[in-house]
PAZAPA-4460 file (N, C-alpha, C; in steps of 0.05 Angstrom, whole numbers, plus 32768, in hexadecimal, padded with zeros to 4 digits):
% residues 158
    n_x    n_y    n_z   ca_x   ca_y   ca_z    c_x    c_y    c_z   seq   type   mol
   7A86   8384   7ECD   7A96   839C   7ECF   7AB2   8395   7EC6     1      M     A
   7ABC   83A5   7EB2   7AD9   83A2   7EAA   7AE9   83B7   7EBA     2      I     A
   7AFF   83AE   7EC5   7B0E   83BE   7ED7   7B29   83C3   7ECB     3      K     A
   7B30   83DD   7EC9   7B4B   83E6   7EBD   7B5B   83F4   7ED2     4      V     A
   7B75   83ED   7ED4   7B86   83F9   7EE8   7B9F   8402   7ED9     5      L     A
   7BA6   841C   7EDE   7BBE   8428   7ED3   7BD3   842A   7EEA     6      F     A
   7BEC   8423   7EE3   7C01   8421   7EF9   7C1A   8431   7EF0     7      V     A
   7C24   8442   7F03   7C3F   844F   7EFE   7C4E   844C   7F19     8      C     A
   7C61   845D   7F1B   7C73   845B   7F34   7C64   8464   7F4C     9      T     A
   7C5D   847C   7F4E   7C52   8487   7F67   7C33   8490   7F64    10      G     A
   7C29   848B   7F4E   7C0B   8492   7F49   7C06   84B0   7F4D    11      N     A
   7C19   84C1   7F43   7C14   84DE   7F44   7C15   84EC   7F28    12      I     A
   7C21   84DE   7F14   7C23   84EB   7EFB   7C16   84DB   7EE4    13      C     A
   7C23   84C5   7EDB   7C19   84B6   7EC4   7C00   84A6   7EC8    14      R     A
   7BFF   8496   7EDE   7BE8   8486   7EE2   7BCE   8495   7EE9    15      S     A
   7BCF   84AA   7EF9   7BB7   84BA   7EFF   7BAD   84C9   7EE6    16      P     A
   7BC2   84D0   7ED5   7BBA   84DE   7EBB   7BAA   84C9   7EAA    17      T     A
   7BB5   84B1   7EA8   7BA7   849D   7E97   7B8B   8498   7EA5    18      A     A
   7B8A   8496   7EBE   7B72   8490   7ECD   7B5D   84A6   7EC6    19      D     A
   7B65   84BF   7EC8   7B52   84D4   7EC4   7B4A   84D6   7EA6    20      G     A
   7B5C   84D3   7E95   7B57   84D4   7E77   7B44   84BE   7E70    21      V     A
   7B4B   84A4   7E77   7B3C   848D   7E6F   7B20   848E   7E7C    22      F     A
   7B1F   8496   7E95   7B05   8497   7EA3   7AF3   84AB   7E95    23      R     A
   7AFD   84C2   7E8D   7AEE   84D6   7E7E   7AE4   84CA   7E63    24      D     A
   7AF4   84BC   7E55   7AEB   84AF   7E3D   7AD6   849A   7E40    25      M     A
   7AD9   848B   7E55   7AC6   8476   7E5C   7AAB   8484   7E62    26      V     A
   7AAC   8499   7E72   7A93   84A9   7E79   7A86   84B3   7E60    27      D     A
   7A96   84C1   7E4F   7A8A   84CD   7E37   7A7F   84B8   7E23    28      K     A
   7A8A   84A0   7E24   7A7E   848A   7E15   7A67   847D   7E20    29      A     A
   7A5F   8486   7E39   7A48   847A   7E46   7A4E   845E   7E51    30      G     A
   7A67   8458   7E57   7A6D   843C   7E60   7A76   843B   7E7D    31      L     A
   7A70   844F   7E8E   7A78   844E   7EAA   7A6B   8437   7EB9    32      S     A
   7A55   842D   7EB0   7A4A   8415   7EBD   7A56   83FB   7EB6    33      A     A
   7A67   83FC   7EA1   7A74   83E4   7E97   7A93   83E3   7E9B    34      H     A
   7A9F   83FB   7E9E   7ABC   83FD   7EA1   7AC3   840D   7EBA    35      I     A
   7AD3   8401   7ECD   7ADD   840D   7EE4   7AFB   8415   7EDF    36      D     A
   7B02   842C   7EE8   7B1D   8434   7EE4   7B2A   843E   7EFD    37      V     A
   7B44   8436   7F00   7B54   843E   7F18   7B70   8440   7F12    38      D     A
   7B81   8449   7F25   7B9E   844B   7F21   7BAB   8447   7F3A    39      S     A
   7BC5   8441   7F39   7BD5   843E   7F52   7BF3   843F   7F4A    40      C     A
   7C03   843E   7F5D   7C20   843E   7F5B   7C2D   8426   7F66    41      G     A
   7C45   8421   7F5C   7C53   840A   7F67   7C5F   8410   7F83    42      L     A
   7C63   842A   7F88   7C6E   8433   7FA1   7C5A   8442   7FB3    43      S     A
   7C61   8444   7FCC   7C4D   8451   7FDF   7C56   846E   7FE4    44      A     A
   7C68   8479   7FD5   7C73   8493   7FDB   7C5F   84A9   7FDD    45      Y     A
   7C49   84A8   7FCE   7C37   84BD   7FCE   7C19   84B6   7FD5    46      H     A
   7C16   84A0   7FE4   7BFB   8495   7FEC   7BEB   84AC   7FF7    47      V     A
   7BD2   84AE   7FED   7BBE   84C2   7FF7   7BC1   84DE   7FEA    48      G     A
   7BD7   84E3   7FDA   7BDB   84FC   7FCE   7BCC   84FE   7FB4    49      E     A
   7BC6   8518   7FAA   7BBA   851C   7F91   7BD0   8519   7F7C    50      Q     A
   7BC8   8519   7F63   7BDA   8518   7F4C   7BEC   8532   7F4E    51      A     A
   7C03   8530   7F42   7C16   8546   7F40   7C07   855E   7F36    52      D     A
   7C0E   8577   7F41   7BFF   858F   7F39   7C01   8594   7F1B    53      P     A
   7C18   858D   7F0F   7C1B   8591   7EF2   7C0A   857F   7EE3    54      R     A
   7C06   8566   7EEC   7BF3   8553   7EDF   7BD6   8560   7EE2    55      S     A
   7BCF   8568   7EF8   7BB4   8573   7EFC   7BAF   858A   7EEB    56      R     A
   7BC3   859D   7EE8   7BC1   85B5   7ED9   7BBE   85AD   7EBB    57      E     A
   7BCF   859A   7EB1   7BCC   8592   7E96   7BB1   8586   7E92    58      M     A
   7BA8   8575   7EA4   7B8E   8568   7EA1   7B78   857F   7E9F    59      A     A
   7B78   8591   7EB1   7B64   85A7   7EB0   7B65   85B6   7E94    60      R     A
   7B7D   85BB   7E8A   7B7F   85CA   7E70   7B74   85B8   7E5A    61      S     A
   7B70   859F   7E5D   7B66   858D   7E47   7B4A   8583   7E4E    62      R     A
   7B3F   858D   7E64   7B23   8587   7E6A   7B20   856F   7E7C    63      G     A
   7B35   8565   7E89   7B32   854D   7E9B   7B35   8556   7EB8    64      Y     A
   7B2A   8546   7EC9   7B2C   854D   7EE6   7B37   8536   7EF6    65      D     A
   7B50   853B   7F00   7B5F   8526   7F0F   7B5C   852A   7F2D    66      L     A
   7B4B   853E   7F36   7B4A   8546   7F53   7B41   8530   7F65    67      S     A
   7B31   851D   7F5C   7B27   8508   7F6D   7B3C   84F0   7F71    68      M     A
   7B50   84F0   7F60   7B62   84D8   7F61   7B77   84DD   7F76    69      I     A
   7B7B   84C9   7F86   7B8E   84C9   7F9C   7BA1   84B1   7F99    70      R     A
   7BBA   84B6   7F9C   7BCE   84A0   7F99   7BC9   8489   7FAB    71      S     A
   7BCD   8472   7FA1   7BCE   845A   7FB1   7BE2   8447   7FA7    72      R     A
   7BEB   8435   7FB7   7BFE   8421   7FAF   7BEF   8408   7FA6    73      K     A
   7BFA   83FA   7F92   7BEE   83E2   7F88   7BEB   83CF   7F9F    74      I     A
   7BD6   83C0   7F9D   7BCF   83AC   7FB3   7BD1   8390   7FA6    75      N     A
   7BDB   837D   7FB3   7BDD   8363   7FA6   7BC1   8358   7F9A    76      P     A
   7BAB   8360   7FA7   7B92   8358   7F9D   7B8A   8364   7F82    77      T     A
   7B97   837B   7F7B   7B91   8388   7F61   7B97   8377   7F49    78      D     A
   7BAB   8365   7F4C   7BB0   8354   7F35   7B9A   8342   7F2F    79      Y     A
   7B8B   8339   7F42   7B73   8328   7F3D   7B5A   8338   7F38    80      G     A
   7B58   8351   7F42   7B3F   8361   7F41   7B3D   836F   7F26    81      N     A
   7B53   8375   7F17   7B52   8385   7F00   7B55   8374   7EE7    82      F     A
   7B46   837C   7ED2   7B48   836D   7EBA   7B5F   8377   7EA6    83      D     A
   7B65   8390   7EA8   7B7B   839D   7E99   7B8D   83AB   7EAE    84      Y     A
   7BA5   83A4   7EAD   7BB9   83B0   7EC0   7BCF   83BC   7EAE    85      I     A
   7BCF   83D7   7EAC   7BDF   83E5   7E97   7BF8   83F3   7EA3    86      L     A
   7C10   83EA   7E9E   7C26   83F6   7EA8   7C2E   840E   7E95    87      A     A
   7C37   8424   7EA3   7C3F   843B   7E93   7C5B   8438   7E87    88      M     A
   7C6B   8427   7E93   7C87   8424   7E86   7C90   8406   7E89    89      D     A
   7CA5   8400   7E7C   7CAF   83E5   7E7C   7CB9   83DB   7E97    90      D     A
   7CC2   83EE   7EA7   7CCB   83E8   7EC2   7CB4   83DF   7ED3    91      G     A
   7C9E   83EE   7ED0   7C86   83E7   7EDF   7C7C   83CB   7ED6    92      H     A
   7C7D   83C7   7EBC   7C74   83AE   7EB1   7C84   8397   7EBE    93      L     A
   7C9D   839A   7EBD   7CB0   8385   7EC8   7CA9   8381   7EE6    94      A     A
   7CA7   8395   7EF6   7CA1   8394   7F12   7C88   8385   7F18    95      D     A
   7C72   838D   7F08   7C59   8380   7F0D   7C59   8363   7F04    96      M     A
   7C67   835C   7EF0   7C6A   8340   7EE8   7C78   832F   7EFF    97      H     A
   7C8A   833C   7F0D   7C99   832E   7F22   7C85   832C   7F3B    98      R     A
   7C75   8340   7F40   7C64   8341   7F58   7C4B   8331   7F56    99      Q     A
   7C41   8331   7F3D   7C27   8324   7F38   7C26   8305   7F3B   100      S     A
   7C11   82FB   7F46   7C0E   82DD   7F44   7C0D   82D6   7F26   101      P     A
   7C1A   82BF   7F20   7C1D   82B7   7F05   7C02   82B6   7EF5   102      A     A
   7BEB   82AF   7F02   7BD3   82AC   7EF4   7BC8   82C6   7EE9   103      E     A
   7BD3   82DE   7EF3   7BC9   82F8   7EEC   7BDC   8308   7EDA   104      F     A
   7BF3   82FC   7ED2   7C06   830B   7EC2   7BFD   8312   7EA7   105      R     A
   7BEB   8303   7E9C   7BE1   8308   7E81   7BD0   8323   7E80   106      D     A
   7BC6   832C   7E97   7BB8   8346   7E98   7BC9   835E   7E97   107      K     A
   7BE3   835A   7E9C   7BF6   8372   7E9E   7C01   8377   7E82   108      I     A
   7BFF   8390   7E7C   7C09   8398   7E61   7C13   83B5   7E62   109      E     A
   7C24   83BA   7E4D   7C2E   83D6   7E4C   7C18   83E8   7E40   110      L     A
   7C12   83FE   7E4D   7BFC   840E   7E45   7C00   8419   7E27   111      F     A
   7C17   8420   7E21   7C1C   842B   7E05   7C1A   8415   7DEF   112      L     A
   7C17   83FC   7DF7   7C11   83E8   7DE2   7BF6   83ED   7DD6   113      D     A
   7BE7   8400   7DE2   7BCE   8408   7DD7   7BCF   8422   7DC7   114      H     A
   7BE7   842D   7DC5   7BEC   8445   7DB5   7BF1   843D   7D99   115      H     A
   7BE6   844C   7D84   7BE8   8443   7D69   7C07   8444   7D5E   116      P     A
   7C17   8455   7D6B   7C32   8457   7D61   7C49   8452   7D76   117      D     A
   7C41   844A   7D8E   7C54   8445   7DA3   7C55   842B   7DB0   118      R     A
   7C4C   8416   7DA3   7C4C   83FB   7DAD   7C67   83F4   7DB9   119      K     A
   7C68   83E9   7DD1   7C82   83E1   7DDD   7C91   83F8   7DEC   120      G     A
   7C87   840F   7DEA   7C93   8428   7DF7   7C88   842D   7E12   121      Q     A
   7C97   843D   7E21   7C8E   8446   7E3B   7C84   8463   7E3A   122      S     A
   7C71   8468   7E4C   7C68   8485   7E4F   7C7F   8491   7E61   123      V     A
   7C8C   84A6   7E56   7CA2   84B2   7E64   7C97   84BF   7E7F   124      P     A
   7CA7   84BF   7E93   7CA0   84CB   7EAC   7CA4   84E9   7EAA   125      D     A
   7C8E   84F9   7EAC   7C90   8516   7EA9   7C98   8524   7EC1   126      P     A
   7C9C   8516   7ED7   7C9F   8523   7EF2   7CB7   8536   7EF3   127      Y     A
   7CCE   852E   7EE7   7CE6   853F   7EE9   7CE9   8551   7ED1   128      Y     A
   7CD6   8551   7EBD   7CD7   8562   7EA7   7CC7   857A   7EA9   129      G     A
   7CC5   8589   7E93   7CB6   85A2   7E93   7C99   859C   7E8A   130      G     A
   7C8B   85B2   7E85   7C6F   85B0   7E7C   7C6B   85A0   7E63   131      A     A
   7C7F   85A2   7E51   7C7C   8592   7E38   7C7A   8575   7E3C   132      N     A
   7C8A   856C   7E51   7C88   854F   7E58   7C6C   8547   7E5F   133      G     A
   7C5F   8557   7E6E   7C42   8551   7E76   7C30   8551   7E5E   134      F     A
   7C35   8565   7E4D   7C23   8566   7E35   7C28   854E   7E22   135      A     A
   7C41   8545   7E1F   7C47   852D   7E0E   7C3A   8514   7E1B   136      N     A
   7C3D   8512   7E36   7C31   84FB   7E43   7C11   84FA   7E3F   137      V     A
   7C06   8512   7E41   7BE8   8513   7E3C   7BE2   850A   7E21   138      F     A
   7BF1   8513   7E0D   7BEC   850C   7DF1   7BED   84EE   7DEE   139      D     A
   7C02   84E1   7DF9   7C04   84C4   7DF6   7BED   84B6   7E04   140      M     A
   7BE8   84C0   7E1C   7BD2   84B1   7E2C   7BB6   84B5   7E1E   141      I     A
   7BB0   84CC   7E13   7B97   84CF   7E04   7B96   84BD   7DED   142      E     A
   7BAA   84BB   7DDD   7BAB   84A9   7DC5   7BA7   848E   7DCD   143      E     A
   7BB7   8484   7DE0   7BB6   8467   7DE9   7B9B   8460   7DF7   144      A     A
   7B91   8474   7E06   7B77   8470   7E13   7B60   846B   7DFD   145      S     A
   7B61   8479   7DE8   7B4D   8478   7DD2   7B4E   845A   7DC8   146      N     A
   7B64   8450   7DC2   7B6A   8436   7DB7   7B61   8421   7DCC   147      V     A
   7B6A   8425   7DE5   7B63   8411   7DFA   7B43   840F   7DFC   148      L     A
   7B35   8426   7DFE   7B19   8425   7DFF   7B0C   8416   7DE9   149      L     A
   7B16   841B   7DD0   7B0B   840D   7DB9   7B10   83EF   7DBB   150      T     A
   7B29   83E7   7DC5   7B30   83CA   7DC9   7B1D   83BE   7DDD   151      C     A
   7B19   83CB   7DF3   7B07   83C0   7E09   7AEB   83BF   7DFD   152      I     A
   7AE0   83D2   7DF0   7AC5   83D1   7DE5   7AC3   83BA   7DD1   153      R     A
   7AD6   83B7   7DC0   7AD5   83A0   7DAD   7AD8   8385   7DBA   154      D     A
   7AEA   8382   7DCC   7AEE   8368   7DDA   7AD6   835F   7DEA   155      K     A
   7AC9   8374   7DF8   7AB4   836E   7E09   7A97   8373   7E00   156      H     A
   7A95   837D   7DE7   7A7D   8382   7DDB   7A6C   8397   7DE8   157      G     A
   7A7A   83AD   7DF1   7A6B   83C3   7DFE   7A6E   83DC   7DEF   158      I     A
***
């Protein structure tokens, strides 16, 4: 089983969006038995909460369901348990590199490094913006998720 973890600040906007989008792509590709998807936040501000209502609404409008996702804080064991640990922004990337045991740091990468045009960039936090911010984030996440799934399939032969 290949395990993929998406990480943002509070696990209510960016990472649950990536979780829901990528999980849907994995399901539609018939790979749910091979790829496990999860998300978490670096903070515990929203533990147990659903994704932001604006994220859920944007997801619904695009055919995704985030209703089952609940915020959780990253656990030290996640660094060893997941094969791909994807930071939504460069701040998350730096924090996880500091927190992670050295032997797991090579698993941590910037999610948009899988985007065809946004390598090295951060997924902007839509929390304080308007609806367009959420739409833009969904566009980025969908595009990067397609590339990520292709990379995983190619690397693991599935």
